[in-house]
C-alpha positions, 0 to 999 in steps of 0.5 A, a space after each residue: 500500500 502506498 504510504 502517502 495515501 495520495 496526500 501531497 502535503 505528507 509526501 513533501 513532508 516525508 521528503 523533507 524529513 527523510 534527510 540524515 539530519 532528521 534521522 535521529 529525531 525521527 527515531 527518538 520520536 518513535 522510541 517515545 511512542 513505544 514507551 508512552 503509547 503516545 508522543 510526549 516527553 522529551 527527545 535527547 540527541 547527544 553529540 550532534 553532527 554538522 548536518 544534524 545541527 544545521 537541519 534542526 536549527 532551521 526546523 526548530 528556529 533556535 541555536 543548535 551547535 554541532 558536538 553538543 547534546 540537544 534536549 527538546 520536548 515533543 511539544 516544542 517539536 509539534 509547535 515548530 511543525 505548526 510554524 512550517 508549511 507542513 502544518 496540519 500533518 500528523 506527527 505520528 503519521 510523519 514519523 511512521 512514513 519517514 521510518 517506514 514503520 508502523 508506530 506500535 507501543 511496547 504495551 501493544 506489542 507485548 499484548 500482541 506477542 502474548 496473544 500470538 504465544 498463547 495461540 501457539 500454545 493453545 494449538 498444541 493443547 487442541 492437537 492433543 485434546 482428550 489425551 494425557 498430554 492434552 491435560 498436561 498442556 493446559 498448564 502451558 496456558 496458566 501464566 506463572 506455572 512451571 510449564 508456562 515458564 519453560 515453554 515461554 523461555 523456549 518459545 523465545 530462545 529456541 523455537 525450532 527445538 520446541 516446535 520439533 520436540 514438544 510433539 515427541 514429548 507429548 507422545 511420551 506422556 501419552 505412552 507412559 508405561 504406568 497407564 498400561 500397568 507395566 514397567 519399561 527401562 528408560 532407554 527402551 521407552 525413549 526409543 519407542 517414543 523418539 527412535 533414540 534410546 538416549 532421548 531422555 538421558 540425564 541433562 536433556 531438556 526433554 527429560 525435564 519436560 517429561 518429569 514435569 508431565 509426570 508430576 502434573 499427571 500423577 500428582 505432587 509427591 510430598 516434599 519428603 518423598 521427593 527428597 528421598 525418591 528424586 528423579 529416579 523415583 518420579 520415573 519409577 512412579 510412571 513405570 520407567 526404570 532407570 539403572 534398574 540393575 544397579 539399583 538394588 537392596 540387600 534383604 532377608 525374610 521377605 515373602 513376595 507376591 506377583 500379579 494376582 497374589 501368586 507367590 514369588 517362588 524364587 524369593 520363597 526359596 531364600 525364605 525357606 533356606 533363611 538366607 539373605 538375597 539381593 533384589 534389584 529394582 527390576 525384581 521389585 517391579 514385578 511384585 504386587 505385594 510382600 509379607 515380612 516373615 518376622 513380627 517386626 521389620 528391622 532396617 540397618 545402615 551397615 552390611 556388617 550389622 545386617 550380617 550379624 543380625 541375620 546370622 544370629 537370628 535363626 528364627 523368622 526374621 525380616 531385615 533390610 540393609 540400606 547400605 548407607 544410602 536410600 536408593 530407590 530400590 530400598 525405598 520401594 521395598 520399604 513402602 511395600 513392607 510398610 503396607 503390612 502394618 508392622 512396625 519398622 525399626 531403623 538403626 543407622 550411624 551417628 553422623 550427619 548423613 546417617 541422621 539425615 537418612 533417619 529423618 527422611 524415614 521418620 518423615 516418610 513412615 511416621 509413627 510406624 517407624 521406630 528409631 532403634 538404639 538412638 540413645 545418647 549414651 550409645 553415641 558416646 560409646 560408638 564415637 570414633 576419633 574421626 573429625 566432622 567438617 563444618 560443612 557436614 555439621 550444617 546438614 544437621 540443621 534440617 533435623 526435626 525429630 527430637 531424638 535426632 536433634 538430641 544426638 545432633 547436639 552431641 555431634 556438634 559438641 564433640 564433632 566426632 561421628 559414631 558408628 554401628 560397628 563400635 556397638 555391635 553387642 547391641 544388635 542381638 
C-alpha cells in the first residue's frame, strides 16, 4: 500500500524529513511512542553532527551547535511543525512514513506477542485434546506455572527445538508405561517414543519436560518423598526404570507376591533356606505385594550389622540393609513392607548423613517407624576419633525429630561421628 495515501502535503513532508539530519529525531520520536503509547516527553540527541545541527536549527528556529547534546520536548517539536508549511500533518503519521514503520507501543506489542504465544500454545493443547498430554498442556496456558515458564523461555530462545520436540514429548506422556500397568527401562521407552534410546538421558531438556508431565499427571509427591525418591523415583512412579540393575537392596525374610497374589517362588526359596538375597529394582517391579516373615521389620545402615543380625537370628526374621544410602530400590521395598502394618525399626550411624537418612524415614513412615538404639549414651560409646567438617555439621540443621536433634547436639559438641560397628553387642 502506498504510504502517502495520495496526500501531497505528507509526501513533501516525508521528503523533507527523510534527510540524515532528521534521522535521529525521527527515531527518538518513535522510541517515545513505544514507551508512552503516545508522543510526549522529551527527545535527547547527544553529540550532534554538522548536518544534524544545521537541519534542526532551521526546523526548530533556535541555536543548535554541532558536538553538543540537544534536549527538546515533543511539544516544542509539534509547535515548530505548526510554524512550517507542513502544518496540519500528523506527527505520528510523519514519523511512521519517514521510518517506514508502523508506530506500535511496547504495551501493544507485548499484548500482541502474548496473544500470538498463547495461540501457539493453545494449538498444541487442541492437537492433543482428550489425551494425557492434552491435560498436561493446559498448564502451558496458566501464566506463572512451571510449564508456562519453560515453554515461554523456549518459545523465545529456541523455537525450532520446541516446535520439533514438544510433539515427541507429548507422545511420551501419552505412552507412559504406568497407564498400561507395566514397567519399561528408560532407554527402551525413549526409543519407542523418539527412535533414540538416549532421548531422555540425564541433562536433556526433554527429560525435564517429561518429569514435569509426570508430576502434573500423577500428582505432587510430598516434599519428603521427593527428597528421598528424586528423579529416579518420579520415573519409577510412571513405570520407567532407570539403572534398574544397579539399583538394588540387600534383604532377608521377605515373602513376595506377583500379579494376582501368586507367590514369588524364587524369593520363597531364600525364605525357606533363611538366607539373605539381593533384589534389584527390576525384581521389585514385578511384585504386587510382600509379607515380612518376622513380627517386626528391622532396617540397618551397615552390611556388617545386617550380617550379624541375620546370622544370629535363626528364627523368622525380616531385615533390610540400606547400605548407607536410600536408593530407590530400598525405598520401594520399604513402602511395600510398610503396607503390612508392622512396625519398622531403623538403626543407622551417628553422623550427619546417617541422621539425615533417619529423618527422611521418620518423615516418610511416621509413627510406624521406630528409631532403634538412638540413645545418647550409645553415641558416646560408638564415637570414633574421626573429625566432622563444618560443612557436614550444617546438614544437621534440617533435623526435626527430637531424638535426632538430641544426638545432633552431641555431634556438634564433640564433632566426632559414631558408628554401628563400635556397638555391635547391641544388635542381638
